N, C-alpha and C positions, 0 to 999 in steps of 0.2 A: 405286021412283022415286028418282032422285038429287037431292040438294040443290044449289042454285046456290051458288057461292062467295060469300064475304062481301062483297066489293067489286064484284061483277059489275054490279049495277044502276048504281052510281056511274060505273063505267067506260063502260058502254054509253050512259048519258046524256051523258057528256063527248064520246064519239065522235059521237053524234047532233047535239050542239051544234056541233062543229067541222065535220062533213060531213053536213048534214041531207038533201042531195039524193041520196045514194047509199047502197047497202047493201054494196057490195064496195069494198075499199081497194086501191090499187096498192101494189106493193112499195116504191116511193119514198115514198109517204105513210106507210106502216108504219115505214120507217126514220126518218122525221121524228118520228113520235109516240113511238117507243121510244128514240130517240136513238142508233140504230145508225149506224155510218159505212160499212157495207158491205152489199151485197145478199146476199153469201154468208152473213153472220151471220143475216139474216132467214131465208134458206133453210135454214140449219142448225137453227134452233129452231122454225120454223113451216112447214117444207117440206111436211109431210103435209097441211097445211091450205090450201096454195096451189093455186088452180085457174085455169088460163089467165093466170097472172101477177097474180092478185088474191086477196085474203083477205077473208072476211066479217067484219063488225063484231063479230058475236057470238063468233067464234073468237078474234079479237084481244082482246076484252074478257075472255074466259076466261083467255087467256095472261097478260094484265096482272095478274090476280089472284094469280098465282104457283102 
């Protein structure tokens, strides 16, 4: 069984506070959270996690941990 990353719970709580009503984030919201200026940058780093133009909060929180 793998261990969760150090700041995962802090990141997921922050995402839940910002977007409490949904489980999947749009690419535009992901750009806003990460501070990226391009959709291509999001697709470059998170492309495998994107499903129908959305990414789950848990995948985003894991990515934010580094």
